[in-house]
C-alpha positions in Angstrom: 0.2 0.2 -0.1 1.5 3.2 -1.0 1.5 6.7 1.0 -1.5 8.9 -0.1 -0.7 11.9 -2.3 -2.4 15.1 -2.2 -3.8 14.6 -5.6 -5.4 11.3 -4.2 -7.1 13.1 -1.1 -10.7 14.0 -2.0 -12.2 17.4 -0.6 -14.8 17.3 1.8 -17.1 19.5 -0.4 -17.1 16.6 -2.9 -18.0 14.0 -0.6 -21.4 12.5 -1.0 -23.7 10.0 0.7 -22.2 7.6 3.3 -18.7 9.3 3.6 -20.4 12.7 4.1 -22.4 11.0 7.0 -19.4 9.3 8.6 -17.4 12.7 8.6 -20.6 14.2 10.4 -20.7 11.2 12.8 -17.3 11.7 13.8 -17.7 15.4 14.5 -20.9 14.7 16.3 -19.4 11.6 18.5 -16.3 14.0 19.4 -18.7 16.7 20.8 -20.8 14.3 22.5 -17.5 12.7 24.3 -16.5 16.3 24.9 -19.9 17.1 27.0 -20.0 13.9 28.7 -16.4 14.6 29.8 -17.3 18.0 31.1 -20.3 17.0 32.7 -18.4 14.3 34.5 -15.6 16.5 35.6 -18.1 18.9 37.2 -20.0 16.3 38.9 -17.0 14.6 40.6 -14.8 17.2 41.0 -13.6 17.2 44.7 -11.4 20.1 44.9 -14.0 22.0 46.9 -13.3 19.9 50.1 -9.5 19.9 49.4 -7.2 20.7 52.5 -5.2 23.9 51.9 -1.5 23.4 52.4 0.6 26.4 53.2 4.0 24.7 53.6 5.9 25.3 50.4 9.2 23.1 49.8 11.7 25.5 49.2 14.8 23.5 49.5 15.2 19.6 48.8 18.0 18.2 50.8 20.5 15.9 48.9 20.5 12.3 50.5 23.9 11.0 51.3 22.7 7.3 52.0 22.4 6.5 48.4 25.4 5.2 46.9 26.4 6.6 43.3 28.0 3.7 41.4 
């Protein structure tokens, strides 16, 4: 199977029938998945009851107990 060339790729405006329906089905499916994700994210987002942490790690001490080989 050879690689597609620009001359062989059909333009969307010339698509008819089942191919055009498949393109629309893929677009609609993507939008529906996005809406489902957005709804699930808003329903199950538990950051409202998160514990605020005010300690910031500014310096990470180097460990001398790990031998370097």
